[in-house]
C-alpha positions in Angstrom: 26.2 -9.9 1.4 29.8 -10.3 2.5 30.1 -9.7 6.3 33.7 -10.8 6.6 36.6 -12.5 4.7 34.9 -15.9 4.9 31.5 -14.9 6.1 28.4 -14.0 4.1 24.8 -13.3 4.8 21.9 -14.3 2.6 18.6 -12.5 2.9 15.5 -13.6 1.1 12.4 -11.4 0.9 9.3 -13.2 -0.4 5.8 -11.8 -0.5 3.3 -13.9 1.4 1.3 -14.5 -1.8 4.4 -16.1 -3.5 5.4 -18.5 -0.7 3.7 -20.5 2.0 4.9 -22.9 4.7 4.9 -25.8 2.2 7.0 -24.0 -0.5 9.6 -22.9 1.9 10.8 -26.5 2.5 11.8 -27.1 -1.2 13.3 -23.6 -1.4 15.4 -24.3 1.7 16.5 -27.7 0.4 17.5 -26.2 -3.0 19.4 -23.4 -1.4 21.3 -25.8 0.8 22.1 -28.1 -2.2 23.3 -25.0 -4.1 25.4 -23.8 -1.2 27.1 -27.2 -0.6 27.9 -27.5 -4.3 29.4 -24.0 -4.6 31.3 -24.5 -1.3 32.9 -27.6 -2.8 33.8 -25.7 -6.0 31.1 -27.1 -8.3 27.6 -26.3 -9.5 24.4 -27.8 -8.2 23.4 -30.9 -10.2 19.7 -30.1 -10.6 17.4 -32.9 -11.9 15.1 -31.5 -14.6 11.6 -31.2 -13.4 9.2 -33.7 -14.9 6.5 -31.1 -15.3 6.8 -27.4 -16.2 4.4 -24.7 -15.3 3.1 -24.5 -18.9 2.2 -28.2 -18.6 0.1 -27.4 -15.6 -1.6 -24.6 -17.4 -2.5 -26.9 -20.3 -3.7 -29.6 -17.9 -5.8 -27.1 -16.0 -7.4 -25.8 -19.2 -8.2 -29.4 -20.3 -9.8 -30.2 -16.9 -11.6 -26.9 -16.3 -12.7 -26.2 -19.9 -13.0 -22.9 -21.6 -14.0 -19.7 -19.8 -16.3 -19.0 -22.8 -18.3 -22.2 -22.2 -21.1 -21.4 -19.6 -21.2 -25.1 -18.5 -17.5 -25.5 -17.9 -15.9 -25.8 -14.5 -13.8 -22.7 -15.3 -16.9 -20.6 -15.5 -18.3 -22.2 -12.3 -15.1 -21.4 -10.4 -15.1 -17.8 -11.7 -18.7 -17.4 -10.7 -17.7 -18.5 -7.2 -14.6 -16.4 -6.9 -15.5 -13.2 -8.6 -19.3 -12.8 -9.0 -19.5 -9.1 -8.4 -17.0 -8.4 -11.2 -18.7 -10.7 -13.6 -22.1 -9.2 -13.0 -20.8 -5.6 -12.8 -18.6 -5.7 -15.9 -20.0 -8.6 -17.8 -18.9 -12.2 -18.4 -16.5 -11.2 -21.1 -14.3 -9.4 -18.5 -14.0 -12.5 -16.4 -10.4 -12.8 -15.6 -8.3 -11.7 -18.6 -8.4 -9.4 -21.6 -6.4 -9.0 -24.8 -3.2 -7.2 -24.1 -1.7 -4.6 -26.4 1.3 -5.7 -28.5 3.4 -2.9 -27.2 3.4 -1.5 -23.7 1.2 1.6 -23.3 3.1 4.1 -21.2 1.3 6.0 -18.6 -1.6 3.6 -18.2 -2.5 2.4 -14.8 -0.5 5.0 -12.9 -1.8 7.7 -10.6 -0.6 9.7 -7.7 -2.2 9.7 -4.3 -1.3 12.2 -1.6 -1.7 11.0 1.9 -1.6 13.7 4.5 0.7 13.4 7.5 -2.3 13.0 9.9 -3.9 10.3 7.8 -0.6 8.5 7.4 -0.1 8.5 11.2 -3.7 7.3 11.7 -3.2 4.4 9.2 0.1 3.5 10.8 -1.6 3.4 14.2 -4.4 1.2 12.8 -1.8 -1.2 11.4 0.0 -1.3 14.8 -3.3 -1.8 16.7 -4.3 -4.7 14.4 -0.8 -6.2 14.2 -0.7 -6.0 10.5 1.5 -4.2 7.9 0.6 -0.9 6.3 0.3 -2.9 3.0 -2.5 -5.0 4.5 -4.3 -1.9 5.8 -4.2 -0.3 2.4 -5.0 -3.5 0.6 -8.1 -4.0 2.9 -9.2 -0.4 2.2 -8.9 -1.0 -1.5 -11.0 -4.2 -1.2 -13.7 -2.3 0.7 -13.7 0.5 -1.9 -13.9 -2.0 -4.8 -16.7 -3.9 -3.1 -18.6 -0.6 -2.6 -18.1 0.5 -6.2 -19.2 -2.9 -7.4 -22.4 -2.8 -5.2 -23.2 0.7 -6.5 -22.6 -0.4 -10.1 -24.9 -3.4 -9.8 -27.8 -1.6 -8.0 
């Protein structure tokens, strides 16, 4: 954002799931390198990465094995991470499903009306706990899903 003739402000918003303390170091270094290069009238000279994310995915599948093999590390990790879902919905619904070729409009959307008193109570809870409203609602969803899973498996 331009704040003056020769002054600018850069703002970065990153969700906590997409960045951690370690990843902010490389991001900051890359931004500094890009800034210096642009300030000097050039473009940053990036060195191509030796490994791409797809390479990691292939390596991970090779190490963990197939999610359809009950003796694989992948199945063991899924059992550890998401046992309620695997038992409630079956092993076939482990962590992925076939996607439609074309987007299906309207799926996965819903409206939820939160009354003003409930919204104020949720905001107060967030303030008391020192967390964001997102975290309050995410926690409520986790509790709801755990309850639904418990009922479905009993």
